[in-house]
mmJSON file of the N, C-alpha and C atoms, coordinates in Angstrom:
{"data_MODEL":{"atom_site":{
"group_PDB":["ATOM","ATOM","ATOM","ATOM","ATOM","ATOM","ATOM","ATOM","ATOM","ATOM","ATOM","ATOM","ATOM","ATOM","ATOM","ATOM","ATOM","ATOM","ATOM","ATOM","ATOM","ATOM","ATOM","ATOM","ATOM","ATOM","ATOM","ATOM","ATOM","ATOM","ATOM","ATOM","ATOM","ATOM","ATOM","ATOM","ATOM","ATOM","ATOM","ATOM","ATOM","ATOM","ATOM","ATOM","ATOM","ATOM","ATOM","ATOM","ATOM","ATOM","ATOM","ATOM","ATOM","ATOM","ATOM","ATOM","ATOM","ATOM","ATOM","ATOM","ATOM","ATOM","ATOM","ATOM","ATOM","ATOM","ATOM","ATOM","ATOM","ATOM","ATOM","ATOM","ATOM","ATOM","ATOM","ATOM","ATOM","ATOM","ATOM","ATOM","ATOM","ATOM","ATOM","ATOM","ATOM","ATOM","ATOM","ATOM","ATOM","ATOM","ATOM","ATOM","ATOM","ATOM","ATOM","ATOM","ATOM","ATOM","ATOM","ATOM","ATOM","ATOM","ATOM","ATOM","ATOM","ATOM","ATOM","ATOM","ATOM","ATOM","ATOM","ATOM","ATOM","ATOM","ATOM","ATOM","ATOM","ATOM","ATOM","ATOM","ATOM","ATOM","ATOM","ATOM","ATOM","ATOM","ATOM","ATOM","ATOM","ATOM","ATOM","ATOM","ATOM","ATOM","ATOM","ATOM","ATOM","ATOM","ATOM","ATOM","ATOM","ATOM","ATOM","ATOM","ATOM","ATOM","ATOM","ATOM","ATOM","ATOM","ATOM","ATOM","ATOM","ATOM","ATOM","ATOM","ATOM","ATOM","ATOM","ATOM","ATOM","ATOM","ATOM","ATOM","ATOM","ATOM","ATOM","ATOM","ATOM","ATOM","ATOM","ATOM","ATOM","ATOM","ATOM","ATOM","ATOM","ATOM","ATOM","ATOM","ATOM","ATOM","ATOM","ATOM","ATOM","ATOM","ATOM","ATOM","ATOM","ATOM","ATOM","ATOM","ATOM","ATOM","ATOM","ATOM","ATOM","ATOM","ATOM","ATOM","ATOM","ATOM","ATOM","ATOM","ATOM","ATOM","ATOM","ATOM","ATOM","ATOM","ATOM","ATOM","ATOM","ATOM","ATOM","ATOM"],
"id":[1,2,3,4,5,6,7,8,9,10,11,12,13,14,15,16,17,18,19,20,21,22,23,24,25,26,27,28,29,30,31,32,33,34,35,36,37,38,39,40,41,42,43,44,45,46,47,48,49,50,51,52,53,54,55,56,57,58,59,60,61,62,63,64,65,66,67,68,69,70,71,72,73,74,75,76,77,78,79,80,81,82,83,84,85,86,87,88,89,90,91,92,93,94,95,96,97,98,99,100,101,102,103,104,105,106,107,108,109,110,111,112,113,114,115,116,117,118,119,120,121,122,123,124,125,126,127,128,129,130,131,132,133,134,135,136,137,138,139,140,141,142,143,144,145,146,147,148,149,150,151,152,153,154,155,156,157,158,159,160,161,162,163,164,165,166,167,168,169,170,171,172,173,174,175,176,177,178,179,180,181,182,183,184,185,186,187,188,189,190,191,192,193,194,195,196,197,198,199,200,201,202,203,204,205,206,207,208,209,210,211,212,213,214,215,216],
"type_symbol":["N","C","C","N","C","C","N","C","C","N","C","C","N","C","C","N","C","C","N","C","C","N","C","C","N","C","C","N","C","C","N","C","C","N","C","C","N","C","C","N","C","C","N","C","C","N","C","C","N","C","C","N","C","C","N","C","C","N","C","C","N","C","C","N","C","C","N","C","C","N","C","C","N","C","C","N","C","C","N","C","C","N","C","C","N","C","C","N","C","C","N","C","C","N","C","C","N","C","C","N","C","C","N","C","C","N","C","C","N","C","C","N","C","C","N","C","C","N","C","C","N","C","C","N","C","C","N","C","C","N","C","C","N","C","C","N","C","C","N","C","C","N","C","C","N","C","C","N","C","C","N","C","C","N","C","C","N","C","C","N","C","C","N","C","C","N","C","C","N","C","C","N","C","C","N","C","C","N","C","C","N","C","C","N","C","C","N","C","C","N","C","C","N","C","C","N","C","C","N","C","C","N","C","C","N","C","C","N","C","C","N","C","C","N","C","C"],
"label_atom_id":["N","CA","C","N","CA","C","N","CA","C","N","CA","C","N","CA","C","N","CA","C","N","CA","C","N","CA","C","N","CA","C","N","CA","C","N","CA","C","N","CA","C","N","CA","C","N","CA","C","N","CA","C","N","CA","C","N","CA","C","N","CA","C","N","CA","C","N","CA","C","N","CA","C","N","CA","C","N","CA","C","N","CA","C","N","CA","C","N","CA","C","N","CA","C","N","CA","C","N","CA","C","N","CA","C","N","CA","C","N","CA","C","N","CA","C","N","CA","C","N","CA","C","N","CA","C","N","CA","C","N","CA","C","N","CA","C","N","CA","C","N","CA","C","N","CA","C","N","CA","C","N","CA","C","N","CA","C","N","CA","C","N","CA","C","N","CA","C","N","CA","C","N","CA","C","N","CA","C","N","CA","C","N","CA","C","N","CA","C","N","CA","C","N","CA","C","N","CA","C","N","CA","C","N","CA","C","N","CA","C","N","CA","C","N","CA","C","N","CA","C","N","CA","C","N","CA","C","N","CA","C","N","CA","C","N","CA","C","N","CA","C","N","CA","C","N","CA","C","N","CA","C"],
"label_alt_id":[null,null,null,null,null,null,null,null,null,null,null,null,null,null,null,null,null,null,null,null,null,null,null,null,null,null,null,null,null,null,null,null,null,null,null,null,null,null,null,null,null,null,null,null,null,null,null,null,null,null,null,null,null,null,null,null,null,null,null,null,null,null,null,null,null,null,null,null,null,null,null,null,null,null,null,null,null,null,null,null,null,null,null,null,null,null,null,null,null,null,null,null,null,null,null,null,null,null,null,null,null,null,null,null,null,null,null,null,null,null,null,null,null,null,null,null,null,null,null,null,null,null,null,null,null,null,null,null,null,null,null,null,null,null,null,null,null,null,null,null,null,null,null,null,null,null,null,null,null,null,null,null,null,null,null,null,null,null,null,null,null,null,null,null,null,null,null,null,null,null,null,null,null,null,null,null,null,null,null,null,null,null,null,null,null,null,null,null,null,null,null,null,null,null,null,null,null,null,null,null,null,null,null,null,null,null,null,null,null,null,null,null,null,null,null,null],
"label_comp_id":["MET","MET","MET","LYS","LYS","LYS","ILE","ILE","ILE","THR","THR","THR","GLU","GLU","GLU","LYS","LYS","LYS","GLU","GLU","GLU","PHE","PHE","PHE","ASN","ASN","ASN","VAL","VAL","VAL","ILE","ILE","ILE","THR","THR","THR","GLY","GLY","GLY","GLU","GLU","GLU","GLU","GLU","GLU","THR","THR","THR","ILE","ILE","ILE","THR","THR","THR","GLU","GLU","GLU","ARG","ARG","ARG","ASP","ASP","ASP","GLU","GLU","GLU","THR","THR","THR","ALA","ALA","ALA","GLN","GLN","GLN","GLU","GLU","GLU","GLN","GLN","GLN","ALA","ALA","ALA","VAL","VAL","VAL","ARG","ARG","ARG","GLU","GLU","GLU","ALA","ALA","ALA","PHE","PHE","PHE","GLU","GLU","GLU","ALA","ALA","ALA","GLU","GLU","GLU","GLN","GLN","GLN","ILE","ILE","ILE","THR","THR","THR","LYS","LYS","LYS","GLN","GLN","GLN","ALA","ALA","ALA","GLU","GLU","GLU","ALA","ALA","ALA","GLU","GLU","GLU","VAL","VAL","VAL","LYS","LYS","LYS","ALA","ALA","ALA","THR","THR","THR","ALA","ALA","ALA","ARG","ARG","ARG","GLN","GLN","GLN","VAL","VAL","VAL","ILE","ILE","ILE","LEU","LEU","LEU","ASP","ASP","ASP","ARG","ARG","ARG","LEU","LEU","LEU","GLY","GLY","GLY","LEU","LEU","LEU","THR","THR","THR","ALA","ALA","ALA","GLU","GLU","GLU","GLU","GLU","GLU","ALA","ALA","ALA","GLN","GLN","GLN","LEU","LEU","LEU","LEU","LEU","LEU","LEU","LEU","LEU","GLY","GLY","GLY","GLY","GLY","GLY","ASN","ASN","ASN"],
"label_asym_id":["A","A","A","A","A","A","A","A","A","A","A","A","A","A","A","A","A","A","A","A","A","A","A","A","A","A","A","A","A","A","A","A","A","A","A","A","A","A","A","A","A","A","A","A","A","A","A","A","A","A","A","A","A","A","A","A","A","A","A","A","A","A","A","A","A","A","A","A","A","A","A","A","A","A","A","A","A","A","A","A","A","A","A","A","A","A","A","A","A","A","A","A","A","A","A","A","A","A","A","A","A","A","A","A","A","A","A","A","A","A","A","A","A","A","A","A","A","A","A","A","A","A","A","A","A","A","A","A","A","A","A","A","A","A","A","A","A","A","A","A","A","A","A","A","A","A","A","A","A","A","A","A","A","A","A","A","A","A","A","A","A","A","A","A","A","A","A","A","A","A","A","A","A","A","A","A","A","A","A","A","A","A","A","A","A","A","A","A","A","A","A","A","A","A","A","A","A","A","A","A","A","A","A","A","A","A","A","A","A","A","A","A","A","A","A","A"],
"label_entity_id":["1","1","1","1","1","1","1","1","1","1","1","1","1","1","1","1","1","1","1","1","1","1","1","1","1","1","1","1","1","1","1","1","1","1","1","1","1","1","1","1","1","1","1","1","1","1","1","1","1","1","1","1","1","1","1","1","1","1","1","1","1","1","1","1","1","1","1","1","1","1","1","1","1","1","1","1","1","1","1","1","1","1","1","1","1","1","1","1","1","1","1","1","1","1","1","1","1","1","1","1","1","1","1","1","1","1","1","1","1","1","1","1","1","1","1","1","1","1","1","1","1","1","1","1","1","1","1","1","1","1","1","1","1","1","1","1","1","1","1","1","1","1","1","1","1","1","1","1","1","1","1","1","1","1","1","1","1","1","1","1","1","1","1","1","1","1","1","1","1","1","1","1","1","1","1","1","1","1","1","1","1","1","1","1","1","1","1","1","1","1","1","1","1","1","1","1","1","1","1","1","1","1","1","1","1","1","1","1","1","1","1","1","1","1","1","1"],
"label_seq_id":[1,1,1,2,2,2,3,3,3,4,4,4,5,5,5,6,6,6,7,7,7,8,8,8,9,9,9,10,10,10,11,11,11,12,12,12,13,13,13,14,14,14,15,15,15,16,16,16,17,17,17,18,18,18,19,19,19,20,20,20,21,21,21,22,22,22,23,23,23,24,24,24,25,25,25,26,26,26,27,27,27,28,28,28,29,29,29,30,30,30,31,31,31,32,32,32,33,33,33,34,34,34,35,35,35,36,36,36,37,37,37,38,38,38,39,39,39,40,40,40,41,41,41,42,42,42,43,43,43,44,44,44,45,45,45,46,46,46,47,47,47,48,48,48,49,49,49,50,50,50,51,51,51,52,52,52,53,53,53,54,54,54,55,55,55,56,56,56,57,57,57,58,58,58,59,59,59,60,60,60,61,61,61,62,62,62,63,63,63,64,64,64,65,65,65,66,66,66,67,67,67,68,68,68,69,69,69,70,70,70,71,71,71,72,72,72],
"pdbx_PDB_ins_code":[null,null,null,null,null,null,null,null,null,null,null,null,null,null,null,null,null,null,null,null,null,null,null,null,null,null,null,null,null,null,null,null,null,null,null,null,null,null,null,null,null,null,null,null,null,null,null,null,null,null,null,null,null,null,null,null,null,null,null,null,null,null,null,null,null,null,null,null,null,null,null,null,null,null,null,null,null,null,null,null,null,null,null,null,null,null,null,null,null,null,null,null,null,null,null,null,null,null,null,null,null,null,null,null,null,null,null,null,null,null,null,null,null,null,null,null,null,null,null,null,null,null,null,null,null,null,null,null,null,null,null,null,null,null,null,null,null,null,null,null,null,null,null,null,null,null,null,null,null,null,null,null,null,null,null,null,null,null,null,null,null,null,null,null,null,null,null,null,null,null,null,null,null,null,null,null,null,null,null,null,null,null,null,null,null,null,null,null,null,null,null,null,null,null,null,null,null,null,null,null,null,null,null,null,null,null,null,null,null,null,null,null,null,null,null,null],
"Cartn_x":[-0.854,-0.784,0.692,1.008,2.384,2.582,3.747,4.126,5.307,5.188,6.268,6.935,8.239,9.005,9.972,10.069,10.95,11.946,13.204,14.259,15.085,15.342,16.097,17.303,18.48,19.72,20.029,19.952,20.144,21.594,22.497,23.91,24.27,23.849,24.215,23.144,21.941,20.84,20.251,20.675,20.209,18.843,17.974,16.643,16.501,16.066,15.891,14.42,13.826,12.432,12.401,11.781,11.652,10.183,9.827,8.465,8.542,7.665,7.692,6.27,6.116,4.834,4.738,3.521,3.366,3.52,3.986,4.157,2.802,2.749,1.498,1.029,1.956,1.605,1.055,1.681,1.195,-0.189,-0.395,-1.696,-2.766,-2.439,-3.398,-3.759,-2.764,-3.012,-3.881,-3.561,-4.339,-5.781,-5.975,-7.329,-8.129,-7.476,-8.156,-8.565,-7.679,-7.985,-9.163,-9.147,-10.239,-11.565,-11.542,-12.76,-13.283,-12.373,-12.757,-13.399,-12.844,-13.399,-14.791,-14.979,-16.299,-17.315,-16.904,-17.789,-18.158,-17.175,-17.446,-18.4,-18.215,-19.093,-20.515,-20.656,-21.986,-22.671,-21.912,-22.475,-22.913,-22.133,-22.482,-23.755,-23.895,-25.089,-26.321,-26.177,-27.299,-27.734,-26.766,-27.093,-27.771,-27.27,-27.858,-29.293,-29.521,-30.872,-31.795,-31.312,-32.131,-32.472,-31.499,-31.758,-32.823,-32.685,-33.631,-35.041,-35.154,-36.473,-37.113,-36.329,-36.851,-37.247,-36.398,-36.721,-37.981,-38.124,-39.325,-40.564,-40.443,-41.567,-41.974,-40.977,-41.254,-41.6,-41.372,-41.658,-40.635,-39.387,-38.32,-37.296,-36.642,-35.503,-34.251,-33.163,-31.904,-31.458,-31.667,-31.277,-32.088,-33.398,-34.254,-33.843,-33.493,-33.049,-31.758,-30.839,-29.587,-29.871,-30.81,-31.153,-31.753,-32.632,-33.254,-32.234,-31.272,-30.291,-29.109,-29.078,-28.014,-26.725,-26.786,-25.581,-25.163,-23.91,-23.394,-23.587],
"Cartn_y":[-5.811,-6.78,-7.013,-8.242,-8.599,-8.45,-7.977,-7.857,-8.782,-9.613,-10.521,-9.965,-9.774,-9.265,-10.336,-10.476,-11.485,-10.768,-11.006,-10.395,-11.506,-11.372,-12.389,-11.743,-12.242,-11.753,-12.618,-12.008,-12.786,-13.199,-12.488,-12.824,-14.054,-14.053,-15.172,-16.257,-15.93,-16.883,-17.001,-16.107,-16.154,-15.475,-16.115,-15.59,-15.264,-14.037,-13.606,-13.264,-13.87,-13.602,-12.991,-11.819,-11.16,-10.881,-10.89,-10.576,-9.448,-8.452,-7.302,-6.777,-5.959,-5.292,-4.12,-3.831,-2.7,-1.396,-0.367,0.93,1.603,2.656,3.396,3.953,4.419,4.957,3.857,2.696,1.578,1.138,1.144,0.76,1.764,3.057,4.086,3.959,3.701,3.539,2.309,1.212,-0.022,0.176,0.802,1.013,1.961,2.99,3.904,3.168,2.307,1.526,0.585,-0.092,-1.011,-0.267,0.916,1.712,2.155,2.534,2.941,1.788,0.582,-0.587,-0.923,-0.792,-1.044,-0.041,1.226,2.274,1.995,1.633,1.331,0.149,-0.876,-2.044,-1.662,-0.842,-0.406,0.419,1.311,2.119,1.234,0.233,-0.679,-1.449,-1.86,-2.591,-1.701,-0.43,0.51,0.711,0.882,1.06,-0.174,-1.344,-2.589,-2.742,-2.389,-2.472,-1.487,-0.272,0.735,0.275,-0.302,-0.815,-1.911,-2.807,-3.916,-3.419,-2.391,-1.823,-1.286,-0.571,-0.017,-1.136,-2.143,-3.267,-3.991,-4.169,-4.826,-3.994,-2.679,-1.79,-1.873,-2.022,-2.127,-3.548,-4.49,-5.883,-6.496,-6.032,-6.529,-7.313,-8.241,-8.921,-8.102,-8.401,-7.701,-7.957,-9.171,-9.514,-8.714,-8.575,-7.798,-6.326,-5.804,-4.411,-4.219,-5.18,-5.101,-5.081,-5.9,-5.935,-4.591,-4.024,-2.743,-1.607,-1.651,-0.572,-0.78,-1.887,-2.141,-2.577,-3.069,-3.557,-4.899,-5.219,-6.499,-7.593],
"Cartn_z":[19.55,18.487,18.162,17.897,17.548,16.038,15.657,14.257,14.018,13.006,12.636,11.384,11.473,10.34,9.876,8.566,7.988,7.081,7.311,6.506,5.88,4.584,3.876,3.225,3.539,2.959,1.744,0.557,-0.669,-0.879,-0.257,-0.409,0.404,1.672,2.545,2.58,2.127,2.192,3.585,4.472,5.861,5.974,6.727,6.952,8.434,8.726,10.109,10.326,11.346,11.682,13.077,13.18,14.486,14.75,16.01,16.42,17.43,17.245,18.144,18.331,19.348,19.558,18.596,18.135,17.236,18.021,17.337,17.976,18.099,18.87,19.042,17.697,16.889,15.573,14.662,14.661,13.848,14.303,15.597,16.142,15.708,15.772,15.374,13.899,13.057,11.62,11.369,12.04,11.866,12.302,13.456,13.962,13.07,12.527,11.608,10.34,9.834,8.636,8.899,10.04,10.365,10.493,11.118,11.266,9.898,9.008,7.656,6.904,7.05,6.374,6.907,8.208,8.805,8.275,8.169,7.65,6.205,5.374,3.969,3.831,4.662,4.619,5.001,6.033,6.46,5.372,4.719,3.636,2.474,2.141,1.053,1.389,2.634,3.052,2.993,3.383,3.32,1.874,0.956,-0.462,-1.023,-0.669,-1.171,-0.674,0.577,1.132,0.434,0.189,-0.491,-1.906,-2.61,-3.956,-3.922,-2.943,-2.851,-2.546,-1.721,-1.412,-2.678,-3.478,-4.728,-5.681,-5.812,-6.693,-6.238,-4.93,-4.407,-4.721,-4.574,-4.847,-6.317,-7.2,-8.625,-9.057,-8.181,-8.509,-9.451,-9.351,-10.224,-9.42,-10.101,-9.494,-9.829,-9.172,-9.437,-10.873,-11.369,-12.736,-13.757,-13.494,-14.396,-14.407,-13.266,-13.184,-13.968,-13.879,-14.635,-16.139,-16.577,-17.991,-18.444,-17.616,-17.956,-17.99,-17.093,-16.996,-17.925,-18.63,-19.581,-18.939,-17.706,-17.032,-17.582,-17.37,-17.865,-16.874],
"occupancy":[1.0,1.0,1.0,1.0,1.0,1.0,1.0,1.0,1.0,1.0,1.0,1.0,1.0,1.0,1.0,1.0,1.0,1.0,1.0,1.0,1.0,1.0,1.0,1.0,1.0,1.0,1.0,1.0,1.0,1.0,1.0,1.0,1.0,1.0,1.0,1.0,1.0,1.0,1.0,1.0,1.0,1.0,1.0,1.0,1.0,1.0,1.0,1.0,1.0,1.0,1.0,1.0,1.0,1.0,1.0,1.0,1.0,1.0,1.0,1.0,1.0,1.0,1.0,1.0,1.0,1.0,1.0,1.0,1.0,1.0,1.0,1.0,1.0,1.0,1.0,1.0,1.0,1.0,1.0,1.0,1.0,1.0,1.0,1.0,1.0,1.0,1.0,1.0,1.0,1.0,1.0,1.0,1.0,1.0,1.0,1.0,1.0,1.0,1.0,1.0,1.0,1.0,1.0,1.0,1.0,1.0,1.0,1.0,1.0,1.0,1.0,1.0,1.0,1.0,1.0,1.0,1.0,1.0,1.0,1.0,1.0,1.0,1.0,1.0,1.0,1.0,1.0,1.0,1.0,1.0,1.0,1.0,1.0,1.0,1.0,1.0,1.0,1.0,1.0,1.0,1.0,1.0,1.0,1.0,1.0,1.0,1.0,1.0,1.0,1.0,1.0,1.0,1.0,1.0,1.0,1.0,1.0,1.0,1.0,1.0,1.0,1.0,1.0,1.0,1.0,1.0,1.0,1.0,1.0,1.0,1.0,1.0,1.0,1.0,1.0,1.0,1.0,1.0,1.0,1.0,1.0,1.0,1.0,1.0,1.0,1.0,1.0,1.0,1.0,1.0,1.0,1.0,1.0,1.0,1.0,1.0,1.0,1.0,1.0,1.0,1.0,1.0,1.0,1.0,1.0,1.0,1.0,1.0,1.0,1.0,1.0,1.0,1.0,1.0,1.0,1.0],
"B_iso_or_equiv":[0.0,0.0,0.0,0.0,0.0,0.0,0.0,0.0,0.0,0.0,0.0,0.0,0.0,0.0,0.0,0.0,0.0,0.0,0.0,0.0,0.0,0.0,0.0,0.0,0.0,0.0,0.0,0.0,0.0,0.0,0.0,0.0,0.0,0.0,0.0,0.0,0.0,0.0,0.0,0.0,0.0,0.0,0.0,0.0,0.0,0.0,0.0,0.0,0.0,0.0,0.0,0.0,0.0,0.0,0.0,0.0,0.0,0.0,0.0,0.0,0.0,0.0,0.0,0.0,0.0,0.0,0.0,0.0,0.0,0.0,0.0,0.0,0.0,0.0,0.0,0.0,0.0,0.0,0.0,0.0,0.0,0.0,0.0,0.0,0.0,0.0,0.0,0.0,0.0,0.0,0.0,0.0,0.0,0.0,0.0,0.0,0.0,0.0,0.0,0.0,0.0,0.0,0.0,0.0,0.0,0.0,0.0,0.0,0.0,0.0,0.0,0.0,0.0,0.0,0.0,0.0,0.0,0.0,0.0,0.0,0.0,0.0,0.0,0.0,0.0,0.0,0.0,0.0,0.0,0.0,0.0,0.0,0.0,0.0,0.0,0.0,0.0,0.0,0.0,0.0,0.0,0.0,0.0,0.0,0.0,0.0,0.0,0.0,0.0,0.0,0.0,0.0,0.0,0.0,0.0,0.0,0.0,0.0,0.0,0.0,0.0,0.0,0.0,0.0,0.0,0.0,0.0,0.0,0.0,0.0,0.0,0.0,0.0,0.0,0.0,0.0,0.0,0.0,0.0,0.0,0.0,0.0,0.0,0.0,0.0,0.0,0.0,0.0,0.0,0.0,0.0,0.0,0.0,0.0,0.0,0.0,0.0,0.0,0.0,0.0,0.0,0.0,0.0,0.0,0.0,0.0,0.0,0.0,0.0,0.0,0.0,0.0,0.0,0.0,0.0,0.0],
"pdbx_formal_charge":[null,null,null,null,null,null,null,null,null,null,null,null,null,null,null,null,null,null,null,null,null,null,null,null,null,null,null,null,null,null,null,null,null,null,null,null,null,null,null,null,null,null,null,null,null,null,null,null,null,null,null,null,null,null,null,null,null,null,null,null,null,null,null,null,null,null,null,null,null,null,null,null,null,null,null,null,null,null,null,null,null,null,null,null,null,null,null,null,null,null,null,null,null,null,null,null,null,null,null,null,null,null,null,null,null,null,null,null,null,null,null,null,null,null,null,null,null,null,null,null,null,null,null,null,null,null,null,null,null,null,null,null,null,null,null,null,null,null,null,null,null,null,null,null,null,null,null,null,null,null,null,null,null,null,null,null,null,null,null,null,null,null,null,null,null,null,null,null,null,null,null,null,null,null,null,null,null,null,null,null,null,null,null,null,null,null,null,null,null,null,null,null,null,null,null,null,null,null,null,null,null,null,null,null,null,null,null,null,null,null,null,null,null,null,null,null],
"auth_seq_id":[1,1,1,2,2,2,3,3,3,4,4,4,5,5,5,6,6,6,7,7,7,8,8,8,9,9,9,10,10,10,11,11,11,12,12,12,13,13,13,14,14,14,15,15,15,16,16,16,17,17,17,18,18,18,19,19,19,20,20,20,21,21,21,22,22,22,23,23,23,24,24,24,25,25,25,26,26,26,27,27,27,28,28,28,29,29,29,30,30,30,31,31,31,32,32,32,33,33,33,34,34,34,35,35,35,36,36,36,37,37,37,38,38,38,39,39,39,40,40,40,41,41,41,42,42,42,43,43,43,44,44,44,45,45,45,46,46,46,47,47,47,48,48,48,49,49,49,50,50,50,51,51,51,52,52,52,53,53,53,54,54,54,55,55,55,56,56,56,57,57,57,58,58,58,59,59,59,60,60,60,61,61,61,62,62,62,63,63,63,64,64,64,65,65,65,66,66,66,67,67,67,68,68,68,69,69,69,70,70,70,71,71,71,72,72,72],
"auth_comp_id":["MET","MET","MET","LYS","LYS","LYS","ILE","ILE","ILE","THR","THR","THR","GLU","GLU","GLU","LYS","LYS","LYS","GLU","GLU","GLU","PHE","PHE","PHE","ASN","ASN","ASN","VAL","VAL","VAL","ILE","ILE","ILE","THR","THR","THR","GLY","GLY","GLY","GLU","GLU","GLU","GLU","GLU","GLU","THR","THR","THR","ILE","ILE","ILE","THR","THR","THR","GLU","GLU","GLU","ARG","ARG","ARG","ASP","ASP","ASP","GLU","GLU","GLU","THR","THR","THR","ALA","ALA","ALA","GLN","GLN","GLN","GLU","GLU","GLU","GLN","GLN","GLN","ALA","ALA","ALA","VAL","VAL","VAL","ARG","ARG","ARG","GLU","GLU","GLU","ALA","ALA","ALA","PHE","PHE","PHE","GLU","GLU","GLU","ALA","ALA","ALA","GLU","GLU","GLU","GLN","GLN","GLN","ILE","ILE","ILE","THR","THR","THR","LYS","LYS","LYS","GLN","GLN","GLN","ALA","ALA","ALA","GLU","GLU","GLU","ALA","ALA","ALA","GLU","GLU","GLU","VAL","VAL","VAL","LYS","LYS","LYS","ALA","ALA","ALA","THR","THR","THR","ALA","ALA","ALA","ARG","ARG","ARG","GLN","GLN","GLN","VAL","VAL","VAL","ILE","ILE","ILE","LEU","LEU","LEU","ASP","ASP","ASP","ARG","ARG","ARG","LEU","LEU","LEU","GLY","GLY","GLY","LEU","LEU","LEU","THR","THR","THR","ALA","ALA","ALA","GLU","GLU","GLU","GLU","GLU","GLU","ALA","ALA","ALA","GLN","GLN","GLN","LEU","LEU","LEU","LEU","LEU","LEU","LEU","LEU","LEU","GLY","GLY","GLY","GLY","GLY","GLY","ASN","ASN","ASN"],
"auth_asym_id":["A","A","A","A","A","A","A","A","A","A","A","A","A","A","A","A","A","A","A","A","A","A","A","A","A","A","A","A","A","A","A","A","A","A","A","A","A","A","A","A","A","A","A","A","A","A","A","A","A","A","A","A","A","A","A","A","A","A","A","A","A","A","A","A","A","A","A","A","A","A","A","A","A","A","A","A","A","A","A","A","A","A","A","A","A","A","A","A","A","A","A","A","A","A","A","A","A","A","A","A","A","A","A","A","A","A","A","A","A","A","A","A","A","A","A","A","A","A","A","A","A","A","A","A","A","A","A","A","A","A","A","A","A","A","A","A","A","A","A","A","A","A","A","A","A","A","A","A","A","A","A","A","A","A","A","A","A","A","A","A","A","A","A","A","A","A","A","A","A","A","A","A","A","A","A","A","A","A","A","A","A","A","A","A","A","A","A","A","A","A","A","A","A","A","A","A","A","A","A","A","A","A","A","A","A","A","A","A","A","A","A","A","A","A","A","A"],
"auth_atom_id":["N","CA","C","N","CA","C","N","CA","C","N","CA","C","N","CA","C","N","CA","C","N","CA","C","N","CA","C","N","CA","C","N","CA","C","N","CA","C","N","CA","C","N","CA","C","N","CA","C","N","CA","C","N","CA","C","N","CA","C","N","CA","C","N","CA","C","N","CA","C","N","CA","C","N","CA","C","N","CA","C","N","CA","C","N","CA","C","N","CA","C","N","CA","C","N","CA","C","N","CA","C","N","CA","C","N","CA","C","N","CA","C","N","CA","C","N","CA","C","N","CA","C","N","CA","C","N","CA","C","N","CA","C","N","CA","C","N","CA","C","N","CA","C","N","CA","C","N","CA","C","N","CA","C","N","CA","C","N","CA","C","N","CA","C","N","CA","C","N","CA","C","N","CA","C","N","CA","C","N","CA","C","N","CA","C","N","CA","C","N","CA","C","N","CA","C","N","CA","C","N","CA","C","N","CA","C","N","CA","C","N","CA","C","N","CA","C","N","CA","C","N","CA","C","N","CA","C","N","CA","C","N","CA","C","N","CA","C","N","CA","C","N","CA","C","N","CA","C","N","CA","C"],
"pdbx_PDB_model_num":[1,1,1,1,1,1,1,1,1,1,1,1,1,1,1,1,1,1,1,1,1,1,1,1,1,1,1,1,1,1,1,1,1,1,1,1,1,1,1,1,1,1,1,1,1,1,1,1,1,1,1,1,1,1,1,1,1,1,1,1,1,1,1,1,1,1,1,1,1,1,1,1,1,1,1,1,1,1,1,1,1,1,1,1,1,1,1,1,1,1,1,1,1,1,1,1,1,1,1,1,1,1,1,1,1,1,1,1,1,1,1,1,1,1,1,1,1,1,1,1,1,1,1,1,1,1,1,1,1,1,1,1,1,1,1,1,1,1,1,1,1,1,1,1,1,1,1,1,1,1,1,1,1,1,1,1,1,1,1,1,1,1,1,1,1,1,1,1,1,1,1,1,1,1,1,1,1,1,1,1,1,1,1,1,1,1,1,1,1,1,1,1,1,1,1,1,1,1,1,1,1,1,1,1,1,1,1,1,1,1,1,1,1,1,1,1]
}}}
């Protein structure tokens, strides 16, 4: 993946833009972050599905459940 860096010198007003390949360490950090985000999204979807199953079993809508639980 290419990384674009922008440097601005406030004294001279000169702007320097460089493009480079990411380092192995940057790539590892990025990939770990992306994997973590995918995991969090999957967990959120599982929780939402479980909530919906319970609401369906009780015959409630999400709005009705919020009212019963005192949510805003």
